NUMI-43315 format. One record per residue (C-alpha): x, y, z; residue number from 1; residue in one letter. Coordinates in nm, 3 decimals. Layout:
+---------+---------+---------+-----+------+
|      xx |      yy |      zz | pos | code |
+---------+---------+---------+-----+------+
|       X |       Y |       Z | NUM |    A |
...
+---------+---------+---------+-----+------+
END
This chain:
+---------+---------+---------+-----+------+
|      xx |      yy |      zz | pos | code |
+---------+---------+---------+-----+------+
|  -5.670 |   5.014 |  -1.293 |   1 |    X |
|  -5.628 |   4.906 |  -0.920 |   2 |    X |
|  -5.767 |   4.576 |  -1.063 |   3 |    X |
|  -5.456 |   4.605 |  -1.281 |   4 |    X |
|  -5.201 |   4.661 |  -1.053 |   5 |    X |
|  -5.283 |   4.339 |  -0.870 |   6 |    X |
|  -5.290 |   4.131 |  -1.152 |   7 |    X |
|  -4.929 |   4.286 |  -1.271 |   8 |    X |
|  -4.738 |   3.959 |  -1.166 |   9 |    X |
|  -4.984 |   3.732 |  -1.366 |  10 |    X |
|  -4.996 |   3.949 |  -1.689 |  11 |    X |
|  -4.565 |   3.928 |  -1.661 |  12 |    X |
|  -4.543 |   3.549 |  -1.611 |  13 |    X |
|  -4.822 |   3.488 |  -1.924 |  14 |    X |
|  -4.647 |   3.733 |  -2.149 |  15 |    X |
|  -4.273 |   3.588 |  -2.071 |  16 |    X |
|  -4.387 |   3.180 |  -2.042 |  17 |    X |
|  -4.301 |   3.117 |  -2.457 |  18 |    X |
|  -3.948 |   3.288 |  -2.408 |  19 |    X |
|  -3.647 |   3.101 |  -2.263 |  20 |    X |
|  -3.366 |   3.237 |  -2.031 |  21 |    X |
|  -3.022 |   3.267 |  -2.174 |  22 |    X |
|  -2.790 |   3.097 |  -1.915 |  23 |    X |
|  -2.423 |   3.313 |  -1.865 |  24 |    X |
|  -2.128 |   3.219 |  -2.000 |  25 |    X |
|  -2.025 |   3.029 |  -1.678 |  26 |    X |
|  -2.288 |   2.792 |  -1.589 |  27 |    X |
|  -2.171 |   2.518 |  -1.841 |  28 |    X |
|  -1.813 |   2.504 |  -1.663 |  29 |    X |
|  -1.985 |   2.515 |  -1.272 |  30 |    X |
|  -2.266 |   2.208 |  -1.391 |  31 |    X |
|  -1.949 |   2.045 |  -1.550 |  32 |    X |
|  -1.785 |   2.121 |  -1.218 |  33 |    X |
|  -2.025 |   1.971 |  -1.022 |  34 |    X |
|  -2.054 |   1.641 |  -1.261 |  35 |    X |
|  -1.664 |   1.609 |  -1.243 |  36 |    X |
|  -1.653 |   1.631 |  -0.882 |  37 |    X |
|  -1.898 |   1.359 |  -0.901 |  38 |    X |
|  -1.694 |   1.123 |  -1.071 |  39 |    X |
|  -1.394 |   1.216 |  -0.893 |  40 |    X |
|  -1.566 |   1.071 |  -0.562 |  41 |    X |
|  -1.655 |   0.732 |  -0.782 |  42 |    X |
|  -1.288 |   0.712 |  -0.885 |  43 |    X |
|  -1.211 |   0.769 |  -0.534 |  44 |    X |
|  -1.403 |   0.464 |  -0.433 |  45 |    X |
|  -1.224 |   0.259 |  -0.717 |  46 |    X |
|  -0.881 |   0.358 |  -0.584 |  47 |    X |
|  -0.963 |   0.288 |  -0.239 |  48 |    X |
|  -1.103 |  -0.099 |  -0.388 |  49 |    X |
|  -0.750 |  -0.084 |  -0.587 |  50 |    X |
|  -0.525 |   0.009 |  -0.257 |  51 |    X |
|  -0.705 |  -0.236 |  -0.042 |  52 |    X |
|  -0.602 |  -0.511 |  -0.318 |  53 |    X |
|  -0.226 |  -0.427 |  -0.330 |  54 |    X |
|  -0.222 |  -0.385 |   0.064 |  55 |    X |
|  -0.350 |  -0.775 |   0.059 |  56 |    X |
|  -0.076 |  -0.882 |  -0.205 |  57 |    X |
|   0.235 |  -0.655 |  -0.012 |  58 |    X |
|   0.044 |  -0.858 |   0.295 |  59 |    X |
|   0.111 |  -1.189 |   0.135 |  60 |    X |
|   0.449 |  -1.133 |  -0.039 |  61 |    X |
|   0.575 |  -1.024 |   0.323 |  62 |    X |
|   0.403 |  -1.337 |   0.481 |  63 |    X |
|   0.590 |  -1.546 |   0.203 |  64 |    X |
|   0.933 |  -1.391 |   0.290 |  65 |    X |
|   0.910 |  -1.457 |   0.651 |  66 |    X |
|   0.762 |  -1.812 |   0.570 |  67 |    X |
|   1.118 |  -1.868 |   0.304 |  68 |    X |
|   1.339 |  -1.659 |   0.567 |  69 |    X |
|   1.233 |  -1.908 |   0.819 |  70 |    X |
|   1.327 |  -2.239 |   0.642 |  71 |    X |
|   1.698 |  -2.100 |   0.562 |  72 |    X |
|   1.839 |  -2.265 |   0.895 |  73 |    X |
|   2.201 |  -2.420 |   0.784 |  74 |    X |
|   2.170 |  -2.775 |   0.908 |  75 |    X |
|   2.469 |  -2.882 |   1.168 |  76 |    X |
|   2.596 |  -3.150 |   0.931 |  77 |    X |
|   2.944 |  -3.089 |   0.697 |  78 |    X |
|   2.938 |  -3.219 |   0.338 |  79 |    X |
|   3.299 |  -3.319 |   0.348 |  80 |    X |
|   3.184 |  -3.560 |   0.667 |  81 |    X |
|   3.191 |  -3.934 |   0.600 |  82 |    X |
|   2.860 |  -4.115 |   0.679 |  83 |    X |
|   2.848 |  -4.517 |   0.746 |  84 |    X |
|   2.568 |  -4.738 |   0.706 |  85 |    X |
|   2.637 |  -4.815 |   1.090 |  86 |    X |
|   2.667 |  -4.464 |   1.189 |  87 |    X |
|   2.325 |  -4.389 |   1.052 |  88 |    X |
|   2.164 |  -4.659 |   1.251 |  89 |    X |
|   2.435 |  -4.616 |   1.545 |  90 |    X |
|   2.367 |  -4.202 |   1.597 |  91 |    X |
|   2.466 |  -4.259 |   1.982 |  92 |    X |
|   2.853 |  -4.228 |   1.831 |  93 |    X |
|   2.948 |  -4.559 |   2.004 |  94 |    X |
|   3.251 |  -4.731 |   1.841 |  95 |    X |
|   3.275 |  -5.064 |   1.641 |  96 |    X |
|   3.529 |  -5.270 |   1.627 |  97 |    X |
|   3.549 |  -5.241 |   1.290 |  98 |    X |
|   3.734 |  -4.946 |   1.335 |  99 |    X |
|   4.023 |  -5.185 |   1.472 | 100 |    X |
|   3.980 |  -5.471 |   1.163 | 101 |    X |
|   3.992 |  -5.215 |   0.892 | 102 |    X |
|   4.336 |  -5.139 |   0.909 | 103 |    X |
|   4.399 |  -5.522 |   0.844 | 104 |    X |
|   4.283 |  -5.734 |   0.567 | 105 |    X |
|   4.391 |  -6.068 |   0.511 | 106 |    X |
|   4.579 |  -6.058 |   0.162 | 107 |    X |
|   4.699 |  -5.728 |   0.182 | 108 |    X |
|   5.034 |  -5.652 |   0.049 | 109 |    X |
|   5.085 |  -5.356 |   0.352 | 110 |    X |
|   4.980 |  -5.654 |   0.603 | 111 |    X |
|   5.370 |  -5.666 |   0.700 | 112 |    X |
|   5.384 |  -5.252 |   0.752 | 113 |    X |
|   5.041 |  -5.265 |   0.948 | 114 |    X |
|   5.180 |  -5.509 |   1.184 | 115 |    X |
|   5.466 |  -5.371 |   1.216 | 116 |    X |
|   5.300 |  -5.035 |   1.323 | 117 |    X |
|   5.066 |  -5.207 |   1.604 | 118 |    X |
|   5.406 |  -5.340 |   1.721 | 119 |    X |
|   5.535 |  -5.035 |   1.733 | 120 |    X |
|   5.284 |  -4.852 |   1.907 | 121 |    X |
|   5.241 |  -5.190 |   2.140 | 122 |    X |
|   5.632 |  -5.105 |   2.287 | 123 |    X |
|   5.498 |  -4.679 |   2.281 | 124 |    X |
|   5.198 |  -4.737 |   2.506 | 125 |    X |
|   5.456 |  -4.986 |   2.748 | 126 |    X |
|   5.698 |  -4.719 |   2.757 | 127 |    X |
|   5.468 |  -4.460 |   2.844 | 128 |    X |
|   5.194 |  -4.615 |   3.084 | 129 |    X |
|   5.401 |  -4.922 |   3.202 | 130 |    X |
|   5.099 |  -4.991 |   3.453 | 131 |    X |
|   4.854 |  -5.045 |   3.187 | 132 |    X |
|   4.756 |  -5.357 |   3.006 | 133 |    X |
|   4.950 |  -5.414 |   2.719 | 134 |    X |
|   4.757 |  -5.333 |   2.393 | 135 |    X |
|   4.703 |  -5.688 |   2.173 | 136 |    X |
|   4.872 |  -5.691 |   1.865 | 137 |    X |
|   4.640 |  -5.904 |   1.602 | 138 |    X |
|   4.958 |  -5.923 |   1.415 | 139 |    X |
|   5.010 |  -6.305 |   1.310 | 140 |    X |
|   4.611 |  -6.417 |   1.400 | 141 |    X |
|   4.469 |  -6.607 |   1.182 | 142 |    X |
|   4.134 |  -6.459 |   1.033 | 143 |    X |
|   3.831 |  -6.670 |   0.942 | 144 |    X |
|   3.551 |  -6.637 |   0.761 | 145 |    X |
|   3.210 |  -6.609 |   0.937 | 146 |    X |
|   2.946 |  -6.849 |   0.786 | 147 |    X |
|   2.674 |  -6.658 |   0.617 | 148 |    X |
|   2.848 |  -6.375 |   0.549 | 149 |    X |
|   3.004 |  -6.299 |   0.186 | 150 |    X |
|   3.171 |  -6.022 |   0.068 | 151 |    X |
|   3.010 |  -5.780 |  -0.124 | 152 |    X |
|   3.050 |  -5.404 |  -0.299 | 153 |    X |
|   2.947 |  -5.300 |   0.052 | 154 |    X |
|   3.113 |  -5.523 |   0.273 | 155 |    X |
|   3.475 |  -5.643 |   0.271 | 156 |    X |
|   3.587 |  -6.033 |   0.332 | 157 |    X |
|   3.561 |  -6.040 |   0.663 | 158 |    X |
|   3.228 |  -5.903 |   0.659 | 159 |    X |
|   3.252 |  -5.561 |   0.785 | 160 |    X |
|   3.084 |  -5.308 |   0.653 | 161 |    X |
|   3.275 |  -5.014 |   0.432 | 162 |    X |
|   3.293 |  -4.659 |   0.430 | 163 |    X |
|   3.063 |  -4.509 |   0.233 | 164 |    X |
|   3.102 |  -4.202 |   0.004 | 165 |    X |
|   2.838 |  -4.130 |  -0.147 | 166 |    X |
|   2.526 |  -3.997 |  -0.017 | 167 |    X |
|   2.249 |  -4.089 |  -0.191 | 168 |    X |
|   2.082 |  -3.832 |  -0.402 | 169 |    X |
|   1.778 |  -3.739 |  -0.145 | 170 |    X |
|   2.023 |  -3.681 |   0.095 | 171 |    X |
|   2.226 |  -3.459 |  -0.113 | 172 |    X |
|   1.910 |  -3.245 |  -0.228 | 173 |    X |
|   1.833 |  -3.230 |   0.159 | 174 |    X |
|   2.200 |  -3.077 |   0.215 | 175 |    X |
|   2.207 |  -2.838 |  -0.091 | 176 |    X |
|   1.881 |  -2.690 |   0.057 | 177 |    X |
|   2.043 |  -2.674 |   0.383 | 178 |    X |
|   2.343 |  -2.523 |   0.262 | 179 |    X |
|   2.163 |  -2.253 |  -0.012 | 180 |    X |
|   2.278 |  -1.898 |   0.095 | 181 |    X |
|   2.072 |  -1.626 |  -0.071 | 182 |    X |
|   2.222 |  -1.374 |  -0.279 | 183 |    X |
|   2.134 |  -1.038 |  -0.441 | 184 |    X |
|   2.121 |  -1.044 |  -0.891 | 185 |    X |
|   2.155 |  -0.665 |  -1.094 | 186 |    X |
|   1.991 |  -0.654 |  -1.395 | 187 |    X |
|   2.056 |  -0.309 |  -1.604 | 188 |    X |
|   1.857 |  -0.379 |  -1.948 | 189 |    X |
|   1.701 |  -0.115 |  -2.229 | 190 |    X |
|   1.376 |  -0.207 |  -2.390 | 191 |    X |
|   1.115 |  -0.175 |  -2.689 | 192 |    X |
|   0.840 |  -0.137 |  -2.629 | 193 |    X |
|   0.469 |  -0.131 |  -2.806 | 194 |    X |
|   0.216 |   0.040 |  -2.635 | 195 |    X |
|  -0.163 |   0.049 |  -2.665 | 196 |    X |
|  -0.456 |   0.181 |  -2.403 | 197 |    X |
|  -0.778 |   0.109 |  -2.311 | 198 |    X |
|  -1.021 |   0.380 |  -2.288 | 199 |    X |
|  -1.346 |   0.354 |  -2.055 | 200 |    X |
|  -1.618 |   0.647 |  -2.119 | 201 |    X |
|  -2.026 |   0.715 |  -2.069 | 202 |    X |
|  -1.997 |   0.847 |  -2.469 | 203 |    X |
|  -1.900 |   0.603 |  -2.699 | 204 |    X |
|  -1.801 |   0.910 |  -2.934 | 205 |    X |
|  -1.561 |   1.017 |  -2.751 | 206 |    X |
|  -1.365 |   0.668 |  -2.733 | 207 |    X |
|  -1.406 |   0.638 |  -3.112 | 208 |    X |
|  -1.308 |   1.013 |  -3.193 | 209 |    X |
|  -1.001 |   0.977 |  -3.005 | 210 |    X |
|  -0.871 |   0.634 |  -3.084 | 211 |    X |
|  -0.954 |   0.772 |  -3.480 | 212 |    X |
|  -0.700 |   1.065 |  -3.449 | 213 |    X |
|  -0.420 |   0.884 |  -3.222 | 214 |    X |
|  -0.158 |   0.639 |  -3.313 | 215 |    X |
|   0.077 |   0.477 |  -3.087 | 216 |    X |
|   0.478 |   0.523 |  -3.218 | 217 |    X |
|   0.756 |   0.333 |  -3.079 | 218 |    X |
|   0.878 |   0.358 |  -2.753 | 219 |    X |
|   1.082 |   0.238 |  -2.521 | 220 |    X |
|   1.242 |   0.201 |  -2.116 | 221 |    X |
|   1.516 |   0.180 |  -1.932 | 222 |    X |
|   1.594 |   0.038 |  -1.601 | 223 |    X |
|   1.769 |  -0.177 |  -1.309 | 224 |    X |
|   1.630 |  -0.455 |  -1.107 | 225 |    X |
|   1.763 |  -0.531 |  -0.758 | 226 |    X |
|   1.657 |  -0.946 |  -0.699 | 227 |    X |
|   1.646 |  -1.095 |  -0.356 | 228 |    X |
|   1.702 |  -1.479 |  -0.446 | 229 |    X |
|   1.564 |  -1.635 |  -0.131 | 230 |    X |
|   1.567 |  -2.048 |  -0.200 | 231 |    X |
|   1.725 |  -2.183 |  -0.527 | 232 |    X |
|   1.355 |  -2.161 |  -0.648 | 233 |    X |
|   1.206 |  -1.850 |  -0.533 | 234 |    X |
|   1.299 |  -1.454 |  -0.541 | 235 |    X |
|   1.161 |  -1.088 |  -0.458 | 236 |    X |
|   1.249 |  -0.857 |  -0.714 | 237 |    X |
|   1.216 |  -0.433 |  -0.708 | 238 |    X |
|   1.421 |  -0.182 |  -0.903 | 239 |    X |
|   1.338 |   0.157 |  -1.110 | 240 |    X |
|   1.238 |   0.188 |  -1.474 | 241 |    X |
|   1.199 |   0.537 |  -1.691 | 242 |    X |
|   0.991 |   0.515 |  -1.947 | 243 |    X |
|   0.867 |   0.704 |  -2.281 | 244 |    X |
|   0.580 |   0.674 |  -2.479 | 245 |    X |
|   0.514 |   0.872 |  -2.763 | 246 |    X |
|   0.157 |   0.933 |  -2.937 | 247 |    X |
|   0.122 |   1.075 |  -3.272 | 248 |    X |
|  -0.190 |   1.306 |  -3.303 | 249 |    X |
|  -0.377 |   1.353 |  -3.648 | 250 |    X |
|  -0.534 |   1.753 |  -3.767 | 251 |    X |
|  -0.854 |   1.826 |  -3.521 | 252 |    X |
|  -1.089 |   2.067 |  -3.561 | 253 |    X |
|  -1.082 |   2.183 |  -3.145 | 254 |    X |
|  -1.373 |   2.451 |  -2.993 | 255 |    X |
|  -1.373 |   2.762 |  -2.790 | 256 |    X |
|  -1.419 |   2.731 |  -2.409 | 257 |    X |
|  -1.380 |   2.963 |  -2.093 | 258 |    X |
|  -1.071 |   2.773 |  -1.908 | 259 |    X |
|  -1.044 |   2.752 |  -1.503 | 260 |    X |
|  -0.877 |   3.115 |  -1.517 | 261 |    X |
|  -1.197 |   3.282 |  -1.698 | 262 |    X |
|  -1.022 |   3.341 |  -2.026 | 263 |    X |
|  -1.180 |   3.199 |  -2.357 | 264 |    X |
|  -0.948 |   2.929 |  -2.503 | 265 |    X |
|  -0.922 |   2.639 |  -2.761 | 266 |    X |
|  -0.961 |   2.302 |  -2.586 | 267 |    X |
|  -0.763 |   2.012 |  -2.745 | 268 |    X |
|  -0.832 |   1.698 |  -2.585 | 269 |    X |
|  -0.627 |   1.390 |  -2.572 | 270 |    X |
|  -0.652 |   1.008 |  -2.431 | 271 |    X |
|  -0.429 |   1.129 |  -2.123 | 272 |    X |
|  -0.574 |   1.464 |  -2.074 | 273 |    X |
|  -0.709 |   1.800 |  -2.225 | 274 |    X |
|  -0.508 |   2.159 |  -2.278 | 275 |    X |
|  -0.666 |   2.482 |  -2.346 | 276 |    X |
|  -0.469 |   2.716 |  -2.701 | 277 |    X |
|  -0.500 |   3.053 |  -2.705 | 278 |    X |
|  -0.312 |   3.173 |  -3.054 | 279 |    X |
|  -0.045 |   3.461 |  -3.013 | 280 |    X |
|  -0.221 |   3.550 |  -3.351 | 281 |    X |
|  -0.540 |   3.714 |  -3.429 | 282 |    X |
|  -0.878 |   3.847 |  -3.233 | 283 |    X |
|  -0.968 |   3.706 |  -2.924 | 284 |    X |
|  -1.159 |   3.373 |  -2.926 | 285 |    X |
|  -1.541 |   3.350 |  -2.837 | 286 |    X |
|  -1.693 |   3.067 |  -2.702 | 287 |    X |
|  -1.787 |   2.800 |  -2.956 | 288 |    X |
|  -1.538 |   2.970 |  -3.229 | 289 |    X |
|  -1.341 |   2.656 |  -3.404 | 290 |    X |
|  -1.020 |   2.582 |  -3.515 | 291 |    X |
|  -0.843 |   2.308 |  -3.698 | 292 |    X |
|  -0.464 |   2.223 |  -3.545 | 293 |    X |
|  -0.230 |   2.046 |  -3.781 | 294 |    X |
|  -0.039 |   1.710 |  -3.655 | 295 |    X |
|   0.082 |   1.741 |  -3.288 | 296 |    X |
|   0.330 |   1.470 |  -3.068 | 297 |    X |
|   0.212 |   1.373 |  -2.721 | 298 |    X |
|   0.492 |   1.221 |  -2.518 | 299 |    X |
|   0.433 |   1.066 |  -2.110 | 300 |    X |
|   0.706 |   0.988 |  -1.899 | 301 |    X |
|   0.704 |   0.783 |  -1.611 | 302 |    X |
|   0.938 |   0.668 |  -1.308 | 303 |    X |
|   0.801 |   0.290 |  -1.211 | 304 |    X |
|   0.890 |   0.043 |  -0.913 | 305 |    X |
|   0.777 |  -0.279 |  -0.960 | 306 |    X |
|   0.715 |  -0.515 |  -0.672 | 307 |    X |
|   0.705 |  -0.899 |  -0.832 | 308 |    X |
|   0.811 |  -1.273 |  -0.711 | 309 |    X |
|   1.021 |  -1.485 |  -0.944 | 310 |    X |
|   1.073 |  -1.902 |  -0.980 | 311 |    X |
|   1.348 |  -1.974 |  -1.141 | 312 |    X |
|   1.416 |  -2.303 |  -1.364 | 313 |    X |
|   1.779 |  -2.323 |  -1.405 | 314 |    X |
|   2.076 |  -2.540 |  -1.573 | 315 |    X |
|   2.440 |  -2.524 |  -1.575 | 316 |    X |
|   2.445 |  -2.212 |  -1.893 | 317 |    X |
|   2.056 |  -2.158 |  -1.895 | 318 |    X |
|   1.833 |  -2.022 |  -1.652 | 319 |    X |
|   1.502 |  -1.877 |  -1.667 | 320 |    X |
|   1.328 |  -1.639 |  -1.429 | 321 |    X |
|   0.920 |  -1.606 |  -1.477 | 322 |    X |
|   0.759 |  -1.318 |  -1.227 | 323 |    X |
|   0.448 |  -1.116 |  -1.133 | 324 |    X |
|   0.340 |  -0.849 |  -0.967 | 325 |    X |
|   0.237 |  -0.474 |  -0.950 | 326 |    X |
|   0.369 |  -0.159 |  -1.004 | 327 |    X |
|   0.360 |   0.195 |  -0.853 | 328 |    X |
|   0.398 |   0.447 |  -1.151 | 329 |    X |
|   0.468 |   0.808 |  -1.125 | 330 |    X |
|   0.404 |   0.992 |  -1.417 | 331 |    X |
|   0.701 |   1.269 |  -1.445 | 332 |    X |
|   0.581 |   1.462 |  -1.800 | 333 |    X |
|   0.277 |   1.451 |  -1.963 | 334 |    X |
|   0.338 |   1.703 |  -2.275 | 335 |    X |
|   0.223 |   1.852 |  -2.604 | 336 |    X |
|   0.342 |   1.974 |  -2.897 | 337 |    X |
|   0.067 |   2.155 |  -3.164 | 338 |    X |
|   0.099 |   2.329 |  -3.472 | 339 |    X |
|  -0.165 |   2.565 |  -3.517 | 340 |    X |
|  -0.238 |   2.827 |  -3.817 | 341 |    X |
|  -0.489 |   3.004 |  -4.007 | 342 |    X |
|  -0.507 |   3.136 |  -4.358 | 343 |    X |
|  -0.242 |   3.432 |  -4.275 | 344 |    X |
|  -0.014 |   3.295 |  -3.956 | 345 |    X |
|   0.130 |   2.967 |  -3.807 | 346 |    X |
|   0.308 |   2.881 |  -3.464 | 347 |    X |
|   0.402 |   2.581 |  -3.307 | 348 |    X |
|   0.266 |   2.561 |  -2.957 | 349 |    X |
|   0.453 |   2.366 |  -2.622 | 350 |    X |
|   0.220 |   2.267 |  -2.349 | 351 |    X |
|   0.444 |   2.148 |  -2.034 | 352 |    X |
|   0.180 |   1.973 |  -1.833 | 353 |    X |
|  -0.194 |   1.876 |  -1.922 | 354 |    X |
|  -0.480 |   1.919 |  -1.725 | 355 |    X |
|  -0.734 |   1.608 |  -1.668 | 356 |    X |
|  -0.361 |   1.398 |  -1.560 | 357 |    X |
|  -0.285 |   1.166 |  -1.269 | 358 |    X |
|   0.030 |   1.201 |  -1.135 | 359 |    X |
|   0.038 |   0.835 |  -1.007 | 360 |    X |
|  -0.151 |   0.492 |  -1.130 | 361 |    X |
|  -0.083 |   0.130 |  -1.054 | 362 |    X |
|  -0.023 |  -0.141 |  -1.270 | 363 |    X |
|   0.074 |  -0.524 |  -1.317 | 364 |    X |
|   0.310 |  -0.645 |  -1.457 | 365 |    X |
|   0.453 |  -1.000 |  -1.579 | 366 |    X |
|   0.761 |  -1.065 |  -1.724 | 367 |    X |
|   1.050 |  -1.386 |  -1.762 | 368 |    X |
|   1.410 |  -1.372 |  -1.770 | 369 |    X |
|   1.594 |  -1.560 |  -2.034 | 370 |    X |
|   2.022 |  -1.565 |  -1.855 | 371 |    X |
|   2.287 |  -1.729 |  -2.039 | 372 |    X |
|   2.560 |  -1.769 |  -1.786 | 373 |    X |
|   2.897 |  -1.632 |  -1.877 | 374 |    X |
|   3.043 |  -1.747 |  -1.522 | 375 |    X |
|   2.950 |  -1.761 |  -1.176 | 376 |    X |
|   2.898 |  -1.389 |  -1.154 | 377 |    X |
|   2.820 |  -1.251 |  -1.480 | 378 |    X |
|   2.496 |  -1.365 |  -1.727 | 379 |    X |
|   2.352 |  -1.228 |  -2.025 | 380 |    X |
|   1.922 |  -1.140 |  -2.016 | 381 |    X |
|   1.620 |  -1.153 |  -2.280 | 382 |    X |
|   1.355 |  -1.007 |  -2.083 | 383 |    X |
|   0.976 |  -0.981 |  -2.256 | 384 |    X |
|   0.779 |  -0.787 |  -2.047 | 385 |    X |
|   0.382 |  -0.702 |  -2.012 | 386 |    X |
|   0.243 |  -0.411 |  -1.832 | 387 |    X |
|  -0.155 |  -0.348 |  -1.820 | 388 |    X |
|  -0.268 |  -0.062 |  -1.579 | 389 |    X |
|  -0.546 |  -0.107 |  -1.300 | 390 |    X |
|  -0.574 |   0.253 |  -1.207 | 391 |    X |
|  -0.682 |   0.495 |  -1.471 | 392 |    X |
|  -0.406 |   0.799 |  -1.523 | 393 |    X |
|  -0.711 |   1.066 |  -1.590 | 394 |    X |
|  -0.929 |   1.234 |  -1.398 | 395 |    X |
|  -1.207 |   1.502 |  -1.490 | 396 |    X |
|  -1.147 |   1.383 |  -1.899 | 397 |    X |
|  -1.401 |   1.304 |  -2.140 | 398 |    X |
|  -1.241 |   0.934 |  -2.124 | 399 |    X |
|  -1.052 |   0.679 |  -1.836 | 400 |    X |
|  -0.736 |   0.556 |  -2.016 | 401 |    X |
|  -0.569 |   0.263 |  -1.876 | 402 |    X |
|  -0.241 |   0.194 |  -2.066 | 403 |    X |
|  -0.078 |  -0.105 |  -2.144 | 404 |    X |
|   0.257 |  -0.239 |  -2.318 | 405 |    X |
|   0.431 |  -0.486 |  -2.409 | 406 |    X |
|   0.799 |  -0.505 |  -2.401 | 407 |    X |
|   1.153 |  -0.647 |  -2.525 | 408 |    X |
|   1.464 |  -0.619 |  -2.313 | 409 |    X |
|   1.810 |  -0.686 |  -2.326 | 410 |    X |
|   2.042 |  -0.649 |  -2.060 | 411 |    X |
|   2.320 |  -0.815 |  -1.844 | 412 |    X |
|   2.300 |  -0.971 |  -1.481 | 413 |    X |
|   2.554 |  -0.930 |  -1.208 | 414 |    X |
|   2.531 |  -1.203 |  -0.901 | 415 |    X |
|   2.669 |  -1.085 |  -0.561 | 416 |    X |
+---------+---------+---------+-----+------+
END
């Protein structure tokens, strides 16, 4: 008997080897939580990479602004000042004798008046300065043409250069660039958007299931964009945009799980998060129970702050301004409205906040503004725009979701 007591452990082990231990109800949730932590760490590493990329873009934009601002120096010349070829070649400002001769042109009907003016000037000079030498009048002096110098479009018959009133095209471009003054533009718009998303997951069946039961409905966006025109071509744009995205949900079968509070509820999964639904009718569900829901509607609202570089090509009435940049997106609402029912009861459940939805994500934006100028201050604007997320809007969900959209908007632009 003592021998049997010594071998009692072996007896129990041999007797229980063919059986399996049933884990407690919370084991699966704890395992999922540990796996989710690993996923969260990988997401953080990816987010750090995106943040570094965004920081690099911001540094490049800052350098561009500093470079362009340094070029905005107003020249010392005046656009209304007349310039002659002689003055261009003689920057010291020495006077040429043409200043004395330009007022006297043989054959001109105003020669007599010019001579009288010269005589009056001489008399006045002698009266005021009797000790100084009397200025010499050229009245009555015969003028001869200089051999080898012929009158031309830029010279009078005496061979003196005429005043040039029109600057060369290159000089005009330089002066226009020198005298450009930076200004602001504000655009208010409304846009019709066609939204979609890109899904990523280690479980292809989860992607297929979500795409099968979800369909994007027409969405819209509203906003104000503020543009600082740094040069006649380049500008920098920011602003605030509100975006509303609606997704229709087909009926689906949900299963009961234990929620973070320890209660058992039905888990409703969407592309941007999940929710635990607990009906107000019927008995308390058990883990593994199922429930079929009716159609549902999922709504996501964003507040977006863009930062983009703009390039303008303009005419008198029409200008086209393409641009590209990044957007900081803040998710302000991700709710769900779903109808659940059984054979005897029915109710509508509204979820105000989904689990697994991030509050912030980055996106890339590219657009083109087509403006028709009504006057110098006001213009009508048409704006096609494309957005694509570069970081997911979900965490700890069965899929990673990267939303994208194409919109066509119209609005008004004011220059000030």
